[in-house]
C-alpha positions as CSV (number, residue, x, y, z in Angstrom):
1,M,13.5,-6.7,38.6
2,A,14.2,-5.9,42.1
3,G,14.0,-2.3,43.1
4,S,12.9,-0.9,39.9
5,G,9.3,0.4,41.0
6,A,11.5,1.7,44.0
7,R,13.5,4.0,41.2
8,K,10.1,4.4,39.4
9,D,8.9,6.5,43.1
10,L,12.4,7.8,42.8
11,G,12.5,9.7,39.7
12,Q,8.6,10.2,40.0
13,W,9.1,12.1,43.3
14,G,12.5,14.2,41.6
15,E,10.4,15.2,39.0
16,D,7.5,16.7,41.1
17,K,10.3,18.3,43.0
18,A,11.2,20.0,39.6
19,A,8.0,21.0,38.7
20,E,7.2,22.8,42.0
21,F,11.2,24.5,41.6
22,L,10.4,25.9,37.7
23,L,6.8,27.3,39.4
24,E,8.7,29.1,41.9
25,Q,10.9,30.3,39.2
26,G,7.6,31.9,37.1
27,F,7.7,29.1,35.2
28,E,4.0,27.6,33.8
29,I,4.1,24.0,33.2
30,V,3.3,23.3,29.4
31,C,3.9,19.5,29.3
32,R,5.0,16.5,31.7
33,N,6.4,13.5,29.9
34,F,5.8,14.1,26.6
35,R,6.4,10.7,24.7
36,N,7.8,10.7,21.3
37,G,6.5,7.4,20.7
38,R,9.1,4.8,21.4
39,Y,11.8,7.2,20.8
40,G,12.1,9.2,24.3
41,E,10.6,11.4,26.3
42,I,10.8,15.0,27.4
43,D,10.3,14.6,31.6
44,I,9.3,18.6,31.5
45,I,7.9,21.1,29.4
46,A,7.4,24.5,31.0
47,V,7.4,28.1,29.7
48,R,8.4,31.8,31.1
49,E,7.3,34.9,29.2
50,N,9.2,34.1,25.9
51,L,11.4,31.3,27.1
52,L,10.7,27.5,26.3
53,I,12.1,25.1,28.2
54,F,12.8,21.7,27.5
55,V,13.9,19.8,30.9
56,E,15.1,16.7,31.6
57,V,15.0,15.7,35.7
58,K,17.5,13.9,37.3
59,T,17.1,12.0,40.6
60,R,19.9,10.6,42.4
61,T,20.8,9.1,46.4
62,G,24.5,8.9,45.2
63,E,27.3,10.5,42.7
64,Y,27.8,6.6,40.9
65,Y,29.2,7.1,37.6
66,G,29.9,10.1,37.2
67,G,26.5,12.2,38.6
68,S,23.9,14.0,36.9
69,L,25.9,16.1,34.9
70,Y,27.5,13.2,32.8
71,S,24.4,11.2,31.9
72,I,23.4,13.7,29.5
73,T,25.3,11.7,26.7
74,G,25.4,12.4,22.5
75,R,22.5,9.8,22.1
76,K,20.4,11.4,25.2
77,K,21.0,15.4,23.6
78,S,19.7,13.1,20.4
79,I,16.8,11.8,22.7
80,L,15.9,15.4,23.7
81,R,16.1,17.2,20.6
82,R,13.8,14.4,18.3
83,C,10.9,15.0,21.2
84,A,11.3,18.8,21.2
85,L,11.2,19.0,17.3
86,R,7.5,17.0,17.9
87,F,7.0,18.4,20.4
88,L,6.7,22.0,18.7
89,M,5.8,20.4,15.9
90,E,2.4,19.6,17.7
91,N,2.1,22.5,19.7
92,R,2.3,25.8,17.1
93,K,1.8,28.6,19.1
94,Y,5.6,27.7,20.2
95,Y,7.1,27.6,16.8
96,S,7.6,30.9,16.4
97,K,10.2,33.6,16.2
98,E,9.4,35.0,19.2
99,I,9.9,31.9,21.5
100,M,13.4,31.1,22.5
101,C,13.6,27.4,23.4
102,R,16.1,25.7,25.4
103,F,17.7,22.4,27.3
104,D,18.1,22.4,30.3
105,L,19.0,19.5,33.4
106,L,17.7,20.0,37.3
107,Y,19.4,17.5,39.5
108,N,17.8,16.3,42.6
109,E,21.3,15.2,44.7
110,K,20.4,14.8,48.8
111,G,17.5,16.9,48.4
112,E,18.8,19.8,46.9
113,I,18.3,21.0,42.9
114,F,20.9,22.1,40.9
115,W,19.8,24.0,37.4
116,V,22.2,23.5,34.4
117,E,20.8,25.8,31.8
118,D,21.5,25.4,28.3
119,I,22.9,21.7,28.0
120,I,22.9,21.5,24.6
121,R,24.1,24.2,21.9
């Protein structure tokens, strides 16, 4: 497929920028590209104090299909929840009443990073 390598490179660049952004915000990157078998992945998992965030990263060069915010469909939310549960089961130190979990979106459009907190309730 023509262009798929360029899209993958753009996506990797976007994830790198998102990870840098989170580090600047005081987060520690716990994991990148956590896979739940063939059922999906979480781009970045990060922690700061007692907050663990599961981050979906989108990098767009335009607002095709309504932009990054509209890319988080019901199906995508289900995948993120399932992956997060798998991560918590495999990493019991984060599976605690003291740890608050949240799903966030970081998207990069035209070189600027936007952060949308709590995309799944």
